Biopython code that builds the backbone (N, CA, C, O; Angstrom):
import numpy as np
from Bio.PDB.StructureBuilder import StructureBuilder

atoms = [
    (1, "MET", "N", (-12.501, 22.458, 53.692)),
    (1, "MET", "CA", (-11.752, 23.400, 52.924)),
    (1, "MET", "C", (-11.803, 23.126, 51.407)),
    (1, "MET", "O", (-12.471, 23.842, 50.661)),
    (2, "GLY", "N", (-11.098, 22.093, 50.975)),
    (2, "GLY", "CA", (-11.046, 21.774, 49.562)),
    (2, "GLY", "C", (-10.136, 22.634, 48.708)),
    (2, "GLY", "O", (-9.492, 23.526, 49.260)),
    (3, "PRO", "N", (-10.039, 22.443, 47.470)),
    (3, "PRO", "CA", (-9.038, 23.116, 46.667)),
    (3, "PRO", "C", (-9.600, 24.518, 46.430)),
    (3, "PRO", "O", (-10.801, 24.756, 46.557)),
    (4, "ARG", "N", (-8.612, 25.527, 46.048)),
    (4, "ARG", "CA", (-8.967, 26.799, 45.753)),
    (4, "ARG", "C", (-9.949, 26.764, 44.368)),
    (4, "ARG", "O", (-10.012, 25.800, 43.606)),
    (5, "GLU", "N", (-10.556, 27.789, 44.244)),
    (5, "GLU", "CA", (-11.451, 27.941, 42.976)),
    (5, "GLU", "C", (-10.629, 27.864, 41.683)),
    (5, "GLU", "O", (-11.006, 27.284, 40.665)),
    (6, "GLU", "N", (-9.512, 28.483, 41.828)),
    (6, "GLU", "CA", (-8.609, 28.425, 40.590)),
    (6, "GLU", "C", (-8.027, 27.056, 40.241)),
    (6, "GLU", "O", (-7.619, 26.810, 39.106)),
    (7, "ASP", "N", (-7.995, 26.150, 41.264)),
    (7, "ASP", "CA", (-7.431, 24.862, 40.956)),
    (7, "ASP", "C", (-8.488, 23.781, 40.672)),
    (7, "ASP", "O", (-8.127, 22.621, 40.474)),
    (8, "ASN", "N", (-9.750, 24.124, 40.649)),
    (8, "ASN", "CA", (-10.825, 23.229, 40.429)),
    (8, "ASN", "C", (-10.723, 22.578, 38.946)),
    (8, "ASN", "O", (-10.931, 21.373, 38.811)),
    (9, "GLY", "N", (-10.413, 23.361, 37.889)),
    (9, "GLY", "CA", (-10.257, 22.913, 36.595)),
    (9, "GLY", "C", (-9.248, 21.785, 36.448)),
    (9, "GLY", "O", (-9.528, 20.767, 35.816)),
    (10, "LEU", "N", (-7.999, 21.986, 37.073)),
    (10, "LEU", "CA", (-6.961, 21.135, 37.074)),
    (10, "LEU", "C", (-7.246, 19.938, 37.934)),
    (10, "LEU", "O", (-6.738, 18.848, 37.673)),
    (11, "PHE", "N", (-8.064, 20.123, 38.975)),
    (11, "PHE", "CA", (-8.456, 18.896, 39.836)),
    (11, "PHE", "C", (-9.471, 17.976, 39.135)),
    (11, "PHE", "O", (-9.508, 16.758, 39.313)),
    (12, "LEU", "N", (-10.248, 18.631, 38.366)),
    (12, "LEU", "CA", (-11.209, 17.854, 37.564)),
    (12, "LEU", "C", (-10.591, 17.225, 36.352)),
    (12, "LEU", "O", (-11.072, 16.167, 35.946)),
    (13, "LEU", "N", (-9.603, 17.752, 35.751)),
    (13, "LEU", "CA", (-8.944, 17.219, 34.668)),
    (13, "LEU", "C", (-8.125, 16.032, 35.138)),
    (13, "LEU", "O", (-8.143, 14.998, 34.470)),
    (14, "SER", "N", (-7.393, 16.123, 36.269)),
    (14, "SER", "CA", (-6.615, 14.977, 36.758)),
    (14, "SER", "C", (-7.581, 13.821, 37.134)),
    (14, "SER", "O", (-7.301, 12.649, 36.881)),
    (15, "ALA", "N", (-8.679, 14.184, 37.721)),
    (15, "ALA", "CA", (-9.619, 13.183, 38.217)),
    (15, "ALA", "C", (-10.196, 12.380, 36.991)),
    (15, "ALA", "O", (-10.284, 11.153, 37.018)),
    (16, "VAL", "N", (-10.543, 13.065, 36.028)),
    (16, "VAL", "CA", (-11.101, 12.399, 34.849)),
    (16, "VAL", "C", (-9.938, 11.521, 33.975)),
    (16, "VAL", "O", (-10.219, 10.469, 33.400)),
    (17, "ALA", "N", (-8.779, 12.044, 33.973)),
    (17, "ALA", "CA", (-7.720, 11.407, 33.391)),
    (17, "ALA", "C", (-7.369, 10.115, 34.179)),
    (17, "ALA", "O", (-6.982, 9.109, 33.584)),
    (18, "LEU", "N", (-7.503, 10.159, 35.460)),
    (18, "LEU", "CA", (-7.252, 8.845, 36.417)),
    (18, "LEU", "C", (-8.357, 7.969, 36.209)),
    (18, "LEU", "O", (-8.092, 6.772, 36.102)),
    (19, "VAL", "N", (-9.575, 8.343, 36.128)),
    (19, "VAL", "CA", (-10.700, 7.309, 35.920)),
    (19, "VAL", "C", (-10.582, 6.745, 34.514)),
    (19, "VAL", "O", (-10.799, 5.551, 34.305)),
    (20, "CYS", "N", (-10.240, 7.596, 33.539)),
    (20, "CYS", "CA", (-10.128, 6.990, 32.203)),
    (20, "CYS", "C", (-8.964, 5.971, 32.056)),
    (20, "CYS", "O", (-9.029, 4.923, 31.415)),
    (21, "GLY", "N", (-7.942, 6.413, 32.711)),
    (21, "GLY", "CA", (-6.867, 5.434, 32.701)),
    (21, "GLY", "C", (-7.108, 4.148, 33.467)),
    (21, "GLY", "O", (-6.608, 3.102, 33.053)),
    (22, "MET", "N", (-7.831, 4.174, 34.537)),
    (22, "MET", "CA", (-8.167, 3.001, 35.187)),
    (22, "MET", "C", (-9.249, 2.096, 34.299)),
    (22, "MET", "O", (-9.205, 0.867, 34.233)),
    (23, "ILE", "N", (-10.145, 2.871, 33.688)),
    (23, "ILE", "CA", (-11.111, 2.145, 32.737)),
    (23, "ILE", "C", (-10.292, 1.368, 31.691)),
    (23, "ILE", "O", (-10.628, 0.218, 31.408)),
    (24, "ALA", "N", (-9.252, 1.940, 31.118)),
    (24, "ALA", "CA", (-8.504, 1.253, 30.167)),
    (24, "ALA", "C", (-7.528, 0.255, 30.633)),
    (24, "ALA", "O", (-7.288, -0.749, 29.963)),
    (25, "PHE", "N", (-6.898, 0.525, 31.879)),
    (25, "PHE", "CA", (-5.927, -0.329, 32.261)),
    (25, "PHE", "C", (-6.374, -1.628, 33.053)),
    (25, "PHE", "O", (-5.670, -2.637, 33.065)),
    (26, "VAL", "N", (-7.491, -1.547, 33.659)),
    (26, "VAL", "CA", (-7.942, -2.678, 34.473)),
    (26, "VAL", "C", (-8.407, -3.885, 33.561)),
    (26, "VAL", "O", (-8.046, -5.020, 33.871)),
    (27, "PRO", "N", (-9.171, -3.681, 32.481)),
    (27, "PRO", "CA", (-9.517, -4.816, 31.606)),
    (27, "PRO", "C", (-8.216, -5.382, 30.870)),
    (27, "PRO", "O", (-8.213, -6.558, 30.504)),
    (28, "TRP", "N", (-7.212, -4.631, 30.669)),
    (28, "TRP", "CA", (-5.950, -5.065, 30.093)),
    (28, "TRP", "C", (-5.260, -6.033, 31.064)),
    (28, "TRP", "O", (-4.603, -6.983, 30.639)),
    (29, "LEU", "N", (-5.413, -5.790, 32.333)),
    (29, "LEU", "CA", (-4.734, -6.541, 33.389)),
    (29, "LEU", "C", (-5.551, -7.839, 33.436)),
    (29, "LEU", "O", (-4.927, -8.895, 33.537)),
    (30, "LEU", "N", (-6.837, -7.856, 33.374)),
    (30, "LEU", "CA", (-7.612, -9.094, 33.460)),
    (30, "LEU", "C", (-7.866, -9.956, 32.282)),
    (30, "LEU", "O", (-8.473, -11.024, 32.370)),
    (31, "GLU", "N", (-7.372, -9.455, 31.131)),
    (31, "GLU", "CA", (-7.535, -10.150, 29.956)),
    (31, "GLU", "C", (-6.749, -11.415, 29.941)),
    (31, "GLU", "O", (-5.538, -11.341, 30.150)),
    (32, "PRO", "N", (-7.318, -12.585, 29.714)),
    (32, "PRO", "CA", (-6.661, -13.798, 29.695)),
    (32, "PRO", "C", (-5.897, -14.054, 28.500)),
    (32, "PRO", "O", (-6.400, -13.863, 27.393)),
    (33, "THR", "N", (-4.548, -14.534, 28.665)),
    (33, "THR", "CA", (-3.751, -14.643, 27.503)),
    (33, "THR", "C", (-3.077, -16.094, 27.565)),
    (33, "THR", "O", (-2.465, -16.489, 28.557)),
    (34, "SER", "N", (-3.234, -16.753, 26.537)),
    (34, "SER", "CA", (-2.739, -18.125, 26.400)),
    (34, "SER", "C", (-1.434, -18.198, 25.469)),
    (34, "SER", "O", (-1.619, -18.186, 24.252)),
    (35, "PRO", "N", (-0.309, -18.263, 25.897)),
    (35, "PRO", "CA", (0.891, -18.226, 24.927)),
    (35, "PRO", "C", (0.716, -19.364, 23.907)),
    (35, "PRO", "O", (1.066, -19.162, 22.744)),
    (36, "VAL", "N", (0.219, -20.494, 24.255)),
    (36, "VAL", "CA", (0.177, -21.602, 23.333)),
    (36, "VAL", "C", (-0.899, -21.292, 22.210)),
    (36, "VAL", "O", (-0.675, -21.640, 21.051)),
    (37, "ALA", "N", (-1.890, -20.735, 22.506)),
    (37, "ALA", "CA", (-3.013, -20.450, 21.542)),
    (37, "ALA", "C", (-2.505, -19.220, 20.542)),
    (37, "ALA", "O", (-2.733, -19.246, 19.332)),
    (38, "SER", "N", (-1.901, -18.313, 21.095)),
    (38, "SER", "CA", (-1.385, -17.186, 20.238)),
    (38, "SER", "C", (-0.290, -17.822, 19.313)),
    (38, "SER", "O", (-0.343, -17.563, 18.111)),
    (39, "LYS", "N", (0.672, -18.615, 19.783)),
    (39, "LYS", "CA", (1.674, -19.026, 18.953)),
    (39, "LYS", "C", (1.143, -19.981, 17.794)),
    (39, "LYS", "O", (1.755, -20.103, 16.733)),
    (40, "GLY", "N", (0.015, -20.613, 18.066)),
    (40, "GLY", "CA", (-0.641, -21.461, 17.124)),
    (40, "GLY", "C", (-1.281, -20.605, 16.022)),
    (40, "GLY", "O", (-1.204, -20.927, 14.836)),
    (41, "ALA", "N", (-1.887, -19.556, 16.431)),
    (41, "ALA", "CA", (-2.624, -18.709, 15.503)),
    (41, "ALA", "C", (-1.611, -18.079, 14.627)),
    (41, "ALA", "O", (-1.894, -17.920, 13.439)),
    (42, "GLN", "N", (-0.319, -17.657, 15.142)),
    (42, "GLN", "CA", (0.618, -16.952, 14.439)),
    (42, "GLN", "C", (1.172, -17.964, 13.397)),
    (42, "GLN", "O", (1.468, -17.550, 12.277)),
    (43, "ARG", "N", (1.322, -19.267, 13.720)),
    (43, "ARG", "CA", (2.004, -20.121, 12.859)),
    (43, "ARG", "C", (1.016, -20.335, 11.622)),
    (43, "ARG", "O", (1.400, -20.345, 10.452)),
    (44, "VAL", "N", (-0.198, -20.490, 12.001)),
    (44, "VAL", "CA", (-1.348, -20.786, 10.817)),
    (44, "VAL", "C", (-1.211, -19.494, 9.928)),
    (44, "VAL", "O", (-1.210, -19.587, 8.701)),
    (45, "ALA", "N", (-1.095, -18.296, 10.571)),
    (45, "ALA", "CA", (-1.083, -17.146, 9.706)),
    (45, "ALA", "C", (0.070, -17.092, 8.771)),
    (45, "ALA", "O", (-0.089, -16.669, 7.626)),
    (46, "TYR", "N", (1.252, -17.510, 9.215)),
    (46, "TYR", "CA", (2.503, -17.615, 8.434)),
    (46, "TYR", "C", (2.481, -18.681, 7.369)),
    (46, "TYR", "O", (3.027, -18.521, 6.277)),
    (47, "GLU", "N", (1.792, -19.848, 7.740)),
    (47, "GLU", "CA", (1.754, -21.042, 6.726)),
    (47, "GLU", "C", (0.826, -20.705, 5.590)),
    (47, "GLU", "O", (1.189, -20.971, 4.444)),
    (48, "ARG", "N", (-0.387, -20.120, 5.820)),
    (48, "ARG", "CA", (-1.376, -20.124, 4.822)),
    (48, "ARG", "C", (-1.778, -18.560, 4.786)),
    (48, "ARG", "O", (-2.531, -18.074, 5.630)),
    (49, "PRO", "N", (-1.258, -17.885, 3.826)),
    (49, "PRO", "CA", (-1.748, -16.521, 3.733)),
    (49, "PRO", "C", (-3.053, -16.414, 3.207)),
    (49, "PRO", "O", (-3.434, -17.330, 2.478)),
    (50, "ALA", "N", (-3.891, -15.368, 3.464)),
    (50, "ALA", "CA", (-5.200, -15.378, 2.923)),
    (50, "ALA", "C", (-5.122, -15.032, 1.447)),
    (50, "ALA", "O", (-4.295, -14.252, 0.976)),
    (51, "PRO", "N", (-6.046, -15.671, 0.762)),
    (51, "PRO", "CA", (-6.130, -15.386, -0.658)),
    (51, "PRO", "C", (-6.493, -13.854, -0.929)),
    (51, "PRO", "O", (-7.351, -13.284, -0.255)),
    (52, "GLN", "N", (-5.837, -13.262, -1.890)),
    (52, "GLN", "CA", (-6.084, -11.823, -2.212)),
    (52, "GLN", "C", (-6.933, -11.710, -3.377)),
    (52, "GLN", "O", (-6.764, -12.431, -4.360)),
    (53, "GLU", "N", (-7.833, -10.838, -3.304)),
    (53, "GLU", "CA", (-8.793, -10.486, -4.329)),
    (53, "GLU", "C", (-8.210, -9.472, -5.252)),
    (53, "GLU", "O", (-7.441, -8.630, -4.788)),
    (54, "PRO", "N", (-8.495, -9.480, -6.453)),
    (54, "PRO", "CA", (-7.995, -8.465, -7.453)),
    (54, "PRO", "C", (-8.356, -7.079, -6.958)),
    (54, "PRO", "O", (-9.431, -6.868, -6.397)),
    (55, "VAL", "N", (-7.449, -6.135, -7.168)),
    (55, "VAL", "CA", (-7.584, -4.785, -6.701)),
    (55, "VAL", "C", (-8.228, -3.949, -7.870)),
    (55, "VAL", "O", (-7.842, -4.110, -9.028)),
    (56, "ARG", "N", (-9.129, -3.133, -7.570)),
    (56, "ARG", "CA", (-9.722, -2.216, -8.761)),
    (56, "ARG", "C", (-8.920, -0.885, -8.626)),
    (56, "ARG", "O", (-8.893, -0.194, -7.608)),
    (57, "VAL", "N", (-8.263, -0.619, -9.811)),
    (57, "VAL", "CA", (-7.491, 0.625, -9.800)),
    (57, "VAL", "C", (-8.470, 1.778, -10.185)),
    (57, "VAL", "O", (-9.250, 1.617, -11.124)),
    (58, "ILE", "N", (-8.442, 2.774, -9.570)),
    (58, "ILE", "CA", (-9.223, 4.055, -9.820)),
    (58, "ILE", "C", (-8.267, 5.108, -10.430)),
    (58, "ILE", "O", (-7.226, 5.386, -9.834)),
    (59, "VAL", "N", (-8.587, 5.695, -11.589)),
    (59, "VAL", "CA", (-7.648, 6.712, -12.057)),
    (59, "VAL", "C", (-8.035, 7.936, -11.362)),
    (59, "VAL", "O", (-9.156, 8.057, -10.869)),
    (60, "PRO", "N", (-7.053, 8.938, -11.301)),
    (60, "PRO", "CA", (-7.366, 10.249, -10.684)),
    (60, "PRO", "C", (-8.300, 11.016, -11.432)),
    (60, "PRO", "O", (-8.390, 10.888, -12.653)),
    (61, "PHE", "N", (-9.043, 11.853, -10.740)),
    (61, "PHE", "CA", (-10.079, 12.674, -11.343)),
    (61, "PHE", "C", (-9.439, 13.800, -12.150)),
    (61, "PHE", "O", (-8.593, 14.544, -11.655)),
    (62, "THR", "N", (-9.884, 13.906, -13.456)),
    (62, "THR", "CA", (-9.380, 14.905, -14.336)),
    (62, "THR", "C", (-10.638, 15.874, -14.701)),
    (62, "THR", "O", (-11.550, 15.429, -15.398)),
    (63, "PRO", "N", (-10.659, 17.064, -14.267)),
    (63, "PRO", "CA", (-11.886, 17.932, -14.541)),
    (63, "PRO", "C", (-11.937, 18.262, -15.998)),
    (63, "PRO", "O", (-10.923, 18.385, -16.686)),
    (64, "ASN", "N", (-13.179, 18.402, -16.447)),
    (64, "ASN", "CA", (-13.560, 18.772, -17.822)),
    (64, "ASN", "C", (-13.434, 20.322, -17.867)),
    (64, "ASN", "O", (-14.326, 21.062, -17.452)),
    (65, "THR", "N", (-12.280, 20.752, -18.394)),
    (65, "THR", "CA", (-12.027, 22.257, -18.524)),
    (65, "THR", "C", (-12.674, 22.869, -19.759)),
    (65, "THR", "O", (-12.818, 24.087, -19.869)),
    (66, "VAL", "N", (-13.097, 21.908, -20.777)),
    (66, "VAL", "CA", (-13.597, 22.473, -21.987)),
    (66, "VAL", "C", (-15.072, 21.874, -21.965)),
    (66, "VAL", "O", (-15.217, 20.689, -22.266)),
    (67, "PRO", "N", (-16.050, 22.568, -21.656)),
    (67, "PRO", "CA", (-17.499, 22.239, -21.617)),
    (67, "PRO", "C", (-18.005, 21.706, -22.861)),
    (67, "PRO", "O", (-18.919, 20.883, -22.797)),
    (68, "SER", "N", (-17.523, 22.073, -24.037)),
    (68, "SER", "CA", (-18.006, 21.664, -25.339)),
    (68, "SER", "C", (-17.480, 20.185, -25.744)),
    (68, "SER", "O", (-17.987, 19.503, -26.634)),
    (69, "GLN", "N", (-16.517, 19.851, -25.042)),
    (69, "GLN", "CA", (-15.920, 18.526, -25.193)),
    (69, "GLN", "C", (-16.425, 17.471, -24.187)),
    (69, "GLN", "O", (-15.998, 17.499, -23.032)),
    (70, "ARG", "N", (-17.284, 16.578, -24.568)),
    (70, "ARG", "CA", (-17.760, 15.609, -23.768)),
    (70, "ARG", "C", (-17.567, 14.195, -24.231)),
    (70, "ARG", "O", (-17.979, 13.260, -23.546)),
]
sb = StructureBuilder()
sb.init_structure("model")
sb.init_model(0)
sb.init_chain("A")
sb.init_seg("    ")
for serial, (resi, resn, name, xyz) in enumerate(atoms, 1):
    if name == "N":
        sb.init_residue(resn, " ", resi, " ")
    sb.init_atom(name, np.array(xyz, "f"), 0.0, 1.0, " ", f" {name:<3s}", serial, name[0])
structure = sb.get_structure()
């Protein structure tokens, strides 16, 4: 029998959503996490901030409304 023809779009949408959800969720479950390593990395980040490079400031564009003036 199967679903009616009007419900095929909804059925396909829900099937694709479930498959995409499982593709995103399963690796998240299997990802190894080490609380000791993550705390150490956070501690180093707080102790030594990365050196910042000078920032180049760009002025806003001002159009040349007078062509004779260059």
